[in-house]
C-alpha positions, 0 to 999 in steps of 0.5 A, a space after each residue: 424831245 417832249 420831256 419838260 421840266 418844270 422848275 422854280 427859283 426864289 426871285 432875286 431882287 424881281 422874279 425877270 432877273 431870276 429869268 435872265 439869269 436862268 436864260 443866260 445860264 442854259 443859252 448864252 454859249 450853248 443850247 442845253 434847254 428851250 425855255 418858256 415862263 410858266 404862270 401861275 396865278 396868286 394862289 391862296 397860301 395858307 397854313 404851314 401845316 396845310 402846306 405841308 400835308 398838301 403836299 404829300 397829298 399832291 404828289 399821290 394825285 399828281 401820280 394819280 391822274 397821269 395815270 389816268 391820262 395814259 390809260 385815256 390815251 392807250 384807250 385811245 390807241 386801240 380803238 384807233 387800231 395805233 395809227 400813230 399819226 391817227 392817234 396824235 392828232 386826236 391827243 389833244 389839250 383844249 383843241 392845240 398839242 400837248 407841247 403847245 399847252 404846256 408851254 404857253 400854259 394859262 391856269 383855268 380860272 372858271 374851272 380851277 377859281 383861285 379864290 379857293 383854297 388850295 386844298 378845294 381846288 385839289 378835291 375839284 382835280 381829285 374828283 373830275 379825274 376821278 370821274 373820268 377814271 370811272 366812265 373809262 372802265 364803265 366804257 371800256 367793259 361795254 366796247 367790243 374791241 378785236 383783232 386776232 392778235 395785241 401786244 401780249 398774244 395772238 389767235 394763228 391757224 396752221 396746216 399742217 402733214 399728218 407725220 409733221 403733228 407730233 413734232 409740231 405740238 412739241 416744238 410749239 408747248 417748247 416755244 411756250 405755244 398752246 396748240 389745240 385741235 382745229 374740227 370743221 363745223 359748216 354749221 358754227 362756222 357760219 354761226 361764228 361768219 354772223 356773229 363777227 358781221 353783227 360786232 362789226 356792226 356794233 363797234 362802227 355804230 360805237 366808234 363815233 361816239 367813244 372817239 368823241 369822248 376819249 378826246 373831250 376827256 383826254 383833254 380834261 385830264 390832260 390839263 387837270 394833270 398840268 394843273 397839278 403840277 402847277 399846284 406842287 410847284 407853288 406848294 413846295 416853292 412856298 414851303 422852301 423859299 418862304 413868304 412873301 410868296 416870291 419865285 419865277 417858275 420857269 418850264 425847260 424843255 432839255 435837248 437830249 444830247 444835253 441833259 447831264 451838262 443842263 442838270 450841272 448848270 442848275 445845280 450850279 446856278 441854284 446850289 447855293 439854296 440848298 448846300 446838302 443838296 447841291 452835295 448829293 449831287 455832286 458825290 452822285 454825279 461823279 459815280 458811273 452809271 448812277 442816274 437820278 431819279 424824278 424823286 431826287 431832290 434838286 436844291 430848286 424845285 422840279 418836277 418832270 414831266 413826260 409827253 410820251 404817253 405811248 409805246 408805238 411797237 
């Protein structure tokens, strides 16, 4: 299960007490989730107006960066021809696998100095990932990636008896296939072979540098994404729980079979924080087939991190 729930709750007498209560609720008599503390440094709070505006900006930036992370990872899969093992071993963050990076998250002080304002840190990350996105578009336009088929279409040659041609055309059209006649021309065939050889040579030359670029920039984009998640938790926690800053950020990796139960336990544990939100969740849980999305409001701060970046067929 590579879905994580990044949550926060206000400190009780101490933040450790908040952590202990959550651990007891989710692990004492059951196995609802594997939990980790999520370390967020002492960031500059700023004014309430700035925090409110930044909350909306960070939500948009979160979505944008997630899209870039997925584009880079998908391009890696295309280059490595969808070999699951090869792709996964190249999709690393700071030299480690994604789960390890998230569960051992440490704020990168060098890239994102905490003496900067929250808005400045957000702008630094936005510019960094926008550059990756632009570079990816430029590289994608200049790289040749071919086989005779992809996920959406394919090119096939078919040899038929003459009397079967009309029936084949009819059946193909019914199934939304486009049929074209093939006229053999030895000169054109030789030219095509030479072109394929040239393209194959070009691809081999580009392969190594391209994979290295994708590895480096996937890591950079993914790290930026998790820092944005951290910023969102910090901003939302201050807006909800107030000052002085006193909350515990926690990373939960749900047990897939017990996700609904985990949500119920968390709701019971934190419903005192916002009774209106808890009431909405209680009523929703009684409606079969209704799934609460990531955008739903909970009495605690919550953001989902999904490391399932690719769908292999």
